[in-house]
C-alpha positions as CSV (number, residue, x, y, z in Angstrom):
1,M,23.1,-13.4,-17.5
2,L,24.8,-10.7,-15.3
3,L,21.4,-10.2,-13.6
4,A,21.2,-13.9,-12.8
5,W,24.7,-13.8,-11.3
6,A,23.8,-10.7,-9.3
7,L,20.7,-12.4,-7.8
8,M,22.6,-15.3,-6.4
9,P,23.5,-13.7,-3.1
10,V,19.9,-12.6,-2.8
11,L,18.6,-16.1,-3.3
12,C,21.0,-17.3,-0.6
13,L,19.8,-14.7,1.8
14,D,16.2,-15.6,1.0
15,L,16.9,-19.2,2.1
16,L,16.7,-17.9,5.7
17,S,13.0,-17.5,5.4
18,A,12.3,-20.7,3.5
19,T,11.4,-24.1,4.8
20,S,14.1,-26.9,4.8
21,T,12.8,-28.4,1.6
22,T,12.5,-25.1,-0.2
23,R,16.0,-24.1,0.8
24,A,17.5,-27.4,-0.5
25,L,15.8,-26.9,-3.8
26,L,16.9,-23.3,-4.1
27,L,20.5,-24.2,-3.4
28,C,20.4,-26.9,-6.1
29,C,19.0,-24.4,-8.6
30,C,21.7,-21.9,-7.7
31,F,24.4,-24.5,-8.3
32,L,23.0,-25.7,-11.6
33,T,22.4,-22.2,-12.8
34,K,26.0,-21.3,-12.2
35,L,27.3,-24.3,-14.1
36,L,25.0,-23.6,-17.1
37,L,26.1,-20.0,-17.2
38,I,29.9,-20.7,-17.1
39,P,30.4,-21.8,-20.8
40,S,28.9,-18.6,-22.1
41,A,30.5,-16.4,-19.6
42,M,34.1,-17.8,-19.7
43,P,35.7,-18.7,-23.1
44,N,38.9,-20.4,-21.8
45,A,39.1,-23.6,-19.9
46,S,41.3,-22.2,-17.1
47,S,38.9,-19.5,-16.3
48,S,36.0,-22.0,-16.4
49,K,37.8,-24.2,-13.9
50,R,38.4,-21.2,-11.6
51,I,34.7,-20.3,-11.8
52,I,33.6,-23.9,-11.2
53,S,35.8,-24.0,-8.2
54,T,34.3,-20.7,-7.0
55,S,30.8,-22.0,-7.7
56,L,31.5,-25.2,-5.7
57,F,32.9,-23.1,-2.9
58,T,30.0,-20.8,-2.7
59,T,27.5,-23.6,-2.9
60,T,29.3,-25.6,-0.3
61,A,29.3,-22.5,1.9
62,S,25.6,-22.0,1.4
63,L,25.0,-25.7,2.2
64,F,27.0,-25.3,5.4
65,F,25.0,-22.2,6.2
66,F,21.8,-24.2,5.5
67,F,22.6,-26.9,7.9
68,A,24.4,-24.9,10.5
69,S,21.9,-22.1,10.8
70,P,19.1,-22.4,13.4
71,T,16.1,-24.1,11.8
72,L,13.1,-21.8,11.1
73,S,10.7,-24.7,10.9
74,L,7.8,-24.4,13.2
75,S,8.0,-28.1,14.1
76,A,10.6,-27.3,16.7
77,T,8.1,-25.5,18.8
78,K,10.0,-25.5,22.1
79,T,13.0,-23.7,20.4
80,L,10.9,-21.7,18.0
81,S,12.5,-18.5,16.7
82,M,10.9,-17.2,13.6
83,T,11.5,-13.8,12.0
84,T,8.1,-12.3,11.0
85,S,9.4,-8.9,9.9
86,S,12.2,-6.5,10.4
87,N,10.6,-5.4,13.6
88,Y,9.2,-8.5,15.2
89,R,9.9,-12.2,15.7
90,I,8.0,-15.1,17.3
91,R,9.7,-17.2,20.0
92,P,8.8,-19.2,23.1
93,Y,7.8,-17.3,26.2
94,D,10.7,-17.1,28.7
95,P,9.6,-16.8,32.3
96,S,12.9,-15.6,33.5
97,R,12.9,-12.4,31.3
98,D,9.3,-12.0,30.1
99,R,7.4,-12.0,33.4
100,T,7.3,-8.2,33.8
101,S,6.3,-7.6,30.2
102,L,3.5,-10.2,30.5
103,E,2.1,-8.6,33.6
104,E,2.1,-5.2,31.7
105,I,0.2,-6.8,28.8
106,C,-2.4,-8.3,31.2
107,A,-2.7,-5.3,33.5
108,N,-6.1,-4.3,32.3
109,I,-7.5,-7.7,31.3
110,Y,-10.5,-8.9,33.4
111,G,-10.4,-5.7,35.5
112,G,-6.7,-6.4,36.5
113,S,-7.4,-9.9,37.6
114,D,-6.1,-11.8,34.5
115,Y,-5.2,-15.4,35.3
116,L,-2.5,-15.6,32.6
117,P,0.5,-14.3,34.6
118,K,-0.2,-17.0,37.2
119,M,-0.7,-19.7,34.5
120,A,2.3,-18.8,32.3
121,N,4.7,-21.2,34.0
122,T,2.2,-24.0,33.7
123,Y,2.0,-23.5,30.0
124,V,5.8,-23.4,29.6
125,N,6.3,-26.6,31.6
126,D,3.5,-28.5,29.8
127,D,4.8,-30.6,26.9
128,A,1.4,-30.4,25.2
129,C,1.6,-26.6,25.0
130,S,3.6,-24.1,23.0
131,F,3.3,-20.8,24.8
132,L,4.5,-18.3,22.1
133,A,5.4,-14.7,22.2
134,L,5.7,-12.0,19.5
135,A,8.7,-9.9,20.5
136,T,10.1,-6.6,19.2
137,K,13.4,-6.6,17.4
138,R,15.6,-3.6,16.8
139,K,16.5,-2.5,13.3
140,G,20.1,-2.8,12.2
141,D,22.8,-5.3,12.0
142,F,22.4,-8.0,14.6
143,Q,26.1,-8.7,15.0
144,Q,26.7,-5.0,15.7
145,L,24.0,-5.1,18.4
146,Q,25.6,-8.1,20.0
147,E,28.9,-6.2,20.2
148,E,27.2,-3.2,21.8
149,D,24.9,-4.7,24.4
150,G,24.9,-8.5,23.9
151,Q,21.3,-8.8,22.7
152,D,18.5,-7.3,20.7
153,D,15.5,-5.6,22.2
154,D,13.3,-8.7,22.3
155,T,10.4,-7.3,24.4
156,I,7.2,-9.3,24.2
157,I,4.1,-7.4,23.0
158,A,1.8,-10.3,22.2
159,V,1.3,-13.9,23.4
160,A,-0.8,-17.0,22.7
161,N,-0.8,-20.5,24.0
162,Y,-1.2,-23.5,21.6
163,K,-2.5,-26.6,23.5
164,R,-2.5,-29.9,21.8
165,L,-5.5,-32.2,22.5
166,P,-4.5,-35.5,20.7
167,A,-7.2,-37.6,22.4
168,Q,-9.8,-35.9,20.3
169,N,-7.5,-35.0,17.4
170,A,-7.9,-31.3,18.3
171,A,-5.9,-28.3,19.6
172,W,-6.9,-25.2,21.5
173,I,-5.6,-21.7,21.0
174,E,-6.0,-19.7,24.2
175,A,-4.6,-16.8,26.2
176,V,-4.3,-14.5,23.2
177,R,-3.1,-11.1,24.5
178,T,-1.7,-8.0,22.8
179,H,-0.1,-5.0,24.5
180,S,-2.6,-2.1,24.5
181,G,0.0,0.1,22.8
182,Y,0.4,-2.3,19.9
183,R,-3.2,-3.2,19.1
184,N,-4.8,-2.8,15.6
185,Q,-1.5,-3.5,13.9
186,G,-2.2,-7.1,12.8
187,L,0.1,-8.6,15.4
188,A,-2.4,-11.1,16.8
189,S,-3.0,-12.2,13.2
190,K,0.7,-12.8,12.7
191,L,0.9,-14.8,15.9
192,L,-2.2,-16.9,15.2
193,Q,-1.1,-17.5,11.6
194,S,2.2,-18.9,12.9
195,I,0.3,-21.2,15.2
196,V,-1.9,-22.5,12.4
197,E,1.2,-23.2,10.3
198,L,2.7,-24.9,13.3
199,A,-0.3,-27.2,13.5
200,K,-0.1,-28.0,9.7
201,E,3.6,-28.7,10.0
202,E,3.0,-31.1,12.8
203,D,0.3,-32.8,10.8
204,R,2.6,-33.3,7.9
205,K,5.5,-34.5,10.1
206,N,3.3,-37.0,11.9
207,K,1.5,-38.0,8.7
208,R,-1.9,-37.6,10.2
209,L,-4.8,-39.0,8.1
210,S,-7.1,-36.2,9.2
211,P,-5.9,-32.6,10.0
212,T,-6.0,-31.4,13.6
213,N,-9.2,-29.7,14.6
214,I,-7.8,-26.3,15.6
215,L,-10.2,-24.6,18.0
216,T,-10.4,-21.3,19.8
217,C,-12.9,-19.0,21.4
218,T,-13.7,-15.4,22.2
219,V,-16.6,-13.4,23.5
220,K,-19.5,-12.4,21.2
221,S,-18.7,-8.6,21.6
222,N,-15.1,-9.0,20.5
223,V,-15.8,-8.3,16.9
224,G,-12.2,-7.4,16.2
225,M,-10.9,-10.8,17.2
226,Q,-13.7,-12.5,15.3
227,R,-12.5,-10.6,12.2
228,V,-9.0,-11.9,12.8
229,F,-10.4,-15.5,13.0
230,D,-12.4,-15.0,9.8
231,K,-9.4,-13.7,8.0
232,L,-7.3,-16.7,9.0
233,G,-9.9,-19.2,7.9
234,F,-11.8,-19.9,11.2
235,V,-15.6,-20.4,11.3
236,Q,-17.9,-20.2,14.3
237,T,-19.1,-23.7,15.3
238,N,-20.4,-23.7,18.8
239,S,-20.9,-21.7,22.0
240,I,-20.3,-22.4,25.7
241,S,-22.7,-21.2,28.4
242,I,-20.9,-19.9,31.5
243,L,-22.2,-18.3,34.6
244,S,-21.3,-14.7,35.4
245,F,-18.5,-14.4,38.0
246,S,-19.7,-10.9,38.8
247,A,-23.1,-12.4,39.7
248,L,-21.6,-15.3,41.6
249,R,-19.4,-13.0,43.7
250,K,-22.5,-11.2,45.0
251,L,-23.8,-14.5,46.5
252,P,-23.2,-14.6,50.3
253,G,-20.0,-16.4,51.2
254,W,-18.9,-16.9,47.6
255,D,-16.5,-14.0,47.1
256,T,-12.9,-14.4,48.4
257,E,-13.2,-11.0,50.1
258,D,-16.4,-11.9,51.9
259,T,-15.3,-12.7,55.5
260,T,-18.8,-12.7,57.0
261,I,-19.5,-16.3,56.0
262,S,-16.9,-19.0,55.8
263,Q,-18.6,-20.9,52.9
264,G,-21.6,-20.0,50.8
265,K,-24.5,-22.2,49.9
266,P,-24.5,-24.5,46.8
267,L,-25.4,-22.9,43.5
268,L,-29.2,-23.5,43.3
269,D,-29.7,-22.9,47.0
270,A,-27.8,-19.6,46.9
271,L,-29.7,-18.5,43.8
272,D,-33.0,-19.9,45.2
273,L,-33.8,-21.8,41.9
274,N,-34.4,-25.3,43.2
275,H,-38.1,-24.8,42.5
276,M,-37.5,-24.5,38.8
277,L,-36.2,-28.1,38.5
278,S,-39.0,-30.2,36.9
279,P,-40.5,-33.0,38.9
280,D,-39.4,-35.4,36.1
281,A,-35.8,-34.3,36.6
282,K,-36.0,-34.7,40.4
283,S,-37.6,-38.2,40.0
284,I,-34.6,-39.7,38.1
285,P,-32.9,-41.9,40.7
286,A,-29.3,-41.7,41.6
287,S,-28.9,-45.3,40.3
288,S,-29.4,-44.0,36.8
289,W,-26.0,-42.3,37.0
290,S,-22.9,-44.4,36.3
291,I,-19.3,-43.5,37.2
292,I,-17.0,-43.0,34.2
293,T,-13.8,-44.9,35.2
294,T,-11.4,-44.2,32.4
295,E,-10.6,-41.4,29.9
296,K,-11.2,-43.8,27.1
297,Q,-14.8,-44.4,28.3
298,L,-15.3,-40.7,28.5
299,L,-14.1,-40.1,25.0
300,E,-16.4,-42.9,23.7
301,L,-19.4,-41.5,25.4
302,L,-18.7,-38.0,24.1
303,K,-18.4,-39.4,20.6
304,E,-21.8,-41.1,20.9
305,M,-23.4,-38.0,22.2
306,Q,-21.9,-35.9,19.4
307,S,-23.5,-38.3,16.9
308,E,-26.9,-38.0,18.7
309,G,-26.7,-34.3,19.3
310,G,-26.0,-33.1,15.8
311,G,-22.3,-32.4,16.5
312,K,-23.0,-30.2,19.6
313,C,-22.0,-32.6,22.4
314,G,-18.6,-33.8,21.3
315,F,-16.6,-32.0,23.9
316,L,-16.9,-31.4,27.7
317,P,-17.4,-27.7,28.2
318,G,-15.1,-25.7,30.6
319,L,-14.5,-22.1,31.4
320,Y,-13.7,-20.6,28.0
321,E,-12.3,-24.0,26.9
322,Y,-13.0,-27.6,26.2
323,I,-11.9,-30.1,28.8
324,V,-10.2,-33.0,26.9
325,P,-8.5,-36.0,28.5
326,G,-4.7,-36.0,28.2
327,P,-1.4,-35.6,30.1
328,N,-2.1,-31.9,30.6
329,R,-5.4,-32.4,32.3
330,V,-4.3,-33.7,35.7
331,D,-7.5,-32.1,37.2
332,L,-9.7,-34.3,35.0
333,K,-7.7,-37.4,35.8
334,Q,-8.0,-36.8,39.5
335,S,-11.8,-36.2,39.1
336,I,-12.2,-39.5,37.3
337,E,-10.3,-41.3,40.1
338,R,-12.6,-39.7,42.7
339,G,-15.8,-40.7,40.8
340,L,-16.6,-37.1,39.9
341,V,-17.2,-37.8,36.2
342,L,-20.5,-39.5,35.5
343,A,-22.9,-40.4,32.7
344,L,-26.7,-40.5,32.6
345,N,-28.3,-42.8,30.0
346,I,-32.0,-43.7,30.6
347,P,-34.6,-44.8,28.1
348,L,-37.8,-42.8,28.3
349,I,-41.2,-43.3,26.7
350,D,-42.8,-40.5,24.8
351,K,-46.5,-41.2,24.6
352,E,-47.4,-38.2,22.5
353,M,-46.1,-39.7,19.3
354,S,-49.0,-40.4,16.8
355,G,-49.0,-42.8,13.9
356,C,-50.3,-42.0,10.4
357,D,-53.5,-43.8,11.3
358,G,-54.2,-41.3,14.2
359,E,-53.5,-43.8,16.9
360,T,-51.1,-42.9,19.7
361,T,-48.0,-45.0,19.9
362,S,-45.1,-45.2,22.3
363,H,-41.7,-44.1,21.2
364,K,-38.6,-44.9,23.1
365,K,-35.7,-42.4,23.2
366,S,-32.7,-42.0,25.4
367,E,-32.0,-39.1,27.7
368,R,-28.2,-38.7,28.1
369,A,-25.9,-36.4,29.9
370,I,-22.3,-36.2,31.1
371,L,-21.6,-34.5,34.4
372,A,-18.1,-33.6,35.6
373,F,-16.6,-31.7,38.5
374,T,-13.0,-30.3,38.1
375,Q,-11.0,-27.8,39.9
376,D,-9.9,-24.8,37.9
377,E,-6.7,-23.1,39.2
378,R,-7.4,-20.0,37.2
379,I,-10.2,-19.1,39.5
380,S,-9.1,-16.6,42.1
381,S,-12.1,-14.3,42.8
382,L,-14.3,-17.1,44.3
383,K,-13.6,-19.1,47.4
384,S,-14.3,-22.3,45.6
385,N,-12.6,-23.2,42.4
386,W,-14.9,-26.2,41.6
387,V,-16.5,-26.1,38.2
388,C,-19.4,-28.3,37.2
389,S,-19.5,-29.1,33.5
390,I,-22.6,-30.5,31.9
391,S,-22.9,-31.9,28.4
392,A,-26.5,-32.7,27.4
393,H,-28.9,-32.1,24.5
394,S,-32.3,-31.8,26.2
395,T,-33.8,-29.8,29.0
396,L,-34.7,-32.9,31.1
397,A,-31.1,-34.4,30.9
398,F,-29.6,-31.0,31.8
399,E,-32.0,-30.5,34.8
400,A,-31.3,-34.1,35.9
401,A,-27.6,-33.4,35.8
402,L,-28.0,-30.2,37.7
403,H,-30.1,-31.8,40.3
404,Y,-27.7,-34.7,40.9
405,A,-24.8,-32.2,41.0
406,H,-26.3,-31.0,44.3
407,S,-26.6,-34.5,45.8
408,S,-25.0,-35.9,48.9
409,D,-23.3,-38.5,46.7
410,I,-21.3,-35.8,44.9
411,A,-20.7,-33.9,48.1
412,Q,-19.2,-37.0,49.8
413,R,-16.8,-37.5,46.9
414,I,-15.7,-33.8,46.9
415,N,-15.2,-33.2,50.6
416,G,-16.1,-36.3,52.5
417,T,-19.3,-34.8,54.0
418,T,-22.9,-34.5,52.9
419,D,-22.6,-30.7,52.6
420,M,-22.2,-29.6,49.0
421,V,-19.6,-26.9,48.2
422,P,-20.4,-23.9,45.9
423,F,-19.4,-24.4,42.3
424,C,-19.4,-22.5,39.0
425,L,-21.4,-24.0,36.1
426,T,-20.8,-24.3,32.4
427,F,-22.8,-26.2,29.8
428,N,-22.8,-26.9,26.1
429,D,-25.0,-25.1,23.5
430,A,-27.2,-28.2,22.8
431,V,-29.0,-27.4,26.1
432,P,-32.2,-25.4,25.2
433,V,-32.1,-22.0,26.9
434,K,-35.8,-21.1,26.7
435,E,-37.7,-18.6,28.8
436,G,-39.3,-20.4,31.8
437,T,-36.5,-23.0,32.1
438,I,-33.8,-23.1,34.7
439,A,-31.2,-22.8,32.0
440,H,-32.6,-19.4,31.1
441,A,-33.0,-18.3,34.8
442,L,-29.3,-19.0,35.7
443,P,-27.1,-15.9,35.7
444,R,-25.2,-16.6,32.5
445,V,-22.6,-14.1,31.2
446,D,-24.1,-11.4,29.0
447,D,-21.1,-11.7,26.6
448,E,-21.5,-15.2,25.3
449,C,-18.4,-17.4,24.7
450,V,-18.3,-18.4,21.0
451,V,-16.2,-21.2,19.7
452,F,-14.4,-21.2,16.3
453,S,-12.8,-24.0,14.3
454,Y,-10.2,-23.7,11.6
455,K,-11.5,-24.7,8.2
456,H,-8.8,-26.7,6.5
457,V,-8.7,-26.4,2.7
């Protein structure tokens, strides 16, 4: 009995780390437990009344504390402040005070040319994003710290951006960074786990019939991050083929520091790979391409291609991301308005199909591809920030898309002339990359981009 009384303050303190529902239940249990213990603890009525009054007071105070204290629910993502341990807490990134710390975290990423410091404000101002930071917190009494210097330490040492993609019932975790001095301490795991819980909380709050498809990616050599994903319940699902920026920067006129040529040649011309396009791909007329005029139409086509491609063409590939229509993709919206998102859908006849009687029969199938040009503001090392994204599930469809990407039609829509601009290329993993094909000959990154999806249980 005395032990139960002694545990009451502890239970009240534990409410700080519980969800709203859990805290309410715990408070009710505290109150009922006190009432049940009163008769055996206090023999006279007057004492009982005093204790009941005290119990009501403490419970009322606890309820006040419950409602008045800052919510710890992850649903309030823009004002998130969650204590993860005595040393760290998770909160939104603050551009006014965190910029210097973020630059320090990113100092050695991508050879010192990390895009994140430049993109941080974009994430903060995007309602579809929650750009979160894991910050240090001094040990000791917080009130005393406030009296001494007005604030706790609160230096960010890890960050990650959670981008919602409701158009495809998905979300993307990106820009995961940990300060070099704090790695291998499980901090990335803490941050990512909080983001997963955030997604689940939003699913519950919005009463979604199917859970959000939480996606993320890393490079194949990053075994440590892959272990983190595995530990948290992510499984590898796809990969994205991306051309090597180091190889592209060597092309004449492509590098921002190359002042000898104002503008480089288009991709296949610069790489001298036009001869590897098959005659069949070159023979597909421009009239076979139709302009995608709405985001809804794009989503419908991607869904159809996903069904035909065994689940590998459901997203439009980007640079270490999936490009999904939505308020945060102004670049895609502008490209759709300019006629730079197109679809290929042509029926072909395969005459090599044989029936069971040995006779050759014709078999109709469809060659499909989606071709999109967008401008990626993260690109700073190349003069052109145009990215060509191709989603296809056959060599012919991919080559047809790549051929049309160099056409005067596309050039006219991009810059108003017949001269095509240089562009980076990315394509989905349904495209066969076999020796002897142009997909294999392209200078792709050695460290493949692998995509992971959270496995809801």
